[in-house]
N, C-alpha and C positions, 0 to 999 in steps of 0.2 A: 117178766112179762108171760102173760097166756099166749098160746098159738093162736092164730089170726090167720084169715087167710089170705091176708100177704105174707105170715112166716111163710105159708106153704107154699104159697107162688115162688117166693126166694130160695126155698130148699128145693125145689124142682117137682114138689109133691104135686100140687096143679099148675098146668098150663096155663098161658097169658098171651097175649096178642102183643108180644113187646116191640117198641118202639125207640127206645133208647136204653143203652144200660153203662156204667162204668164199674170201677171196683167201689164204689159209696152210694149210686143213686140206680133205681131201677124203676121205667117208664113203661106203661102199658095201656091199651083201650082200655076204658070202662065197659064192664057187659051188660050195663045197663045205662046207656049214655042219656044225657040231659038232650043232645044234640049230636048232630055228625062228627067225630074228632075229639070228641070228650075221653082225654086221658088223664091217666092218674101217674102221679111223679110220687115215689116212696124212697124215702133212704133205707139202705141196707142193714144200718146200725138198731136194734130195737129199740123203739121208745114208743110210750102210749099217745103224748103230746107233746108240740114244740118244744115247752119249757124244760121236759125230760132230755132232749136232745141234746150231743155235746157241740161245740160251737164248731167242731170240724164238719161232722154230718150237716149242720144246718146253714155252714157257708159251700157245701157240695151240693145241697138243694138249690140253694141261691144262686149258685153258676151256671146248675142246668135246666133252672127255670126257664129264662130269657131264651136261650137254644130252642127248647124242646116246643116254648110258646110257638116262635118264628116259623118251627117246621108244622107243626098243626094248622097254623094260619094259609100257609103257604101250598099245603097238602089238599085241604077243604074250601080254600078261595074265601072263609070269613075273613073280614075286617075289623073284626071285636070278639072280645074275648073278657071272661072274668076267670080268674084263679081264689078259688074258692078251700079253706082250710079251716077243719072244726077242730075245737080241743074238749073231750068231756061228752059225755051223755045229754047235759043240759042245753050244749052247742050245737045238737045234733049230730054229733058224731055216732057212727055205725060201727064202722071197725076200728078197733083201739089199736094202732100203728098209724103214726104221723103219717100224712099220705095229702096230698094237694091236689084238686082236680082243676085241673084246665078246660074251661066250658066255652069253646066256640057260641057266638052269638050271632044270629041271623037275624036280616031284614024283616022275614016271616015274623018274629018274636020267638023263635025256635033257641031255646038254651035255657040260662038260668033268670029266675025269676024271683027278684026284690022288694018286700015290701018294707020300706026304711021308715021308720019314726022316729026322728032325730029330736032332742029337747036343747033348749038354753042351756049352756053352761055358764055359770055365773063365774063373776073374778074373784070372789072370796073361795068358792066350793074349787077352782081351778088351781090357783095359789098351794093351797091345801092337798091336793090331789098331787100337784107336780112335786112339793117338797116331799111327799112320804115316797112316789117311787124315785126320783132321784137318790133318796138317803138309801136305798134298797141296792139301788145300783152303785153305791160307793163301795 
């Protein structure tokens, strides 16, 4: 995996405003926040995208996200938030080390904006896709 700003933070070459750390996870404030309290949560294991992450590192992130989210809400007074995670450049990933954004959302609209354009999934397409995904999990 190529060196990234997050690997430099993990190695101590770049400082961060750390809010949480354990043996598998580091969380710190985003220096270009969308809103007050915008926090990044990263695994210490090097992986560019979630699908490349080990099950253990994924579980560690899963255990840490709720706890860090509660702390962000309590510290900021926000009552809503988004968790955003992008995988690959087409999905808007800019730093190629797995990371989750905890982005508080405020009544004034500050936070993450989403332009959601859902489409209808037909039963035949759903069945074929369900079967294909389930087969890959078997």
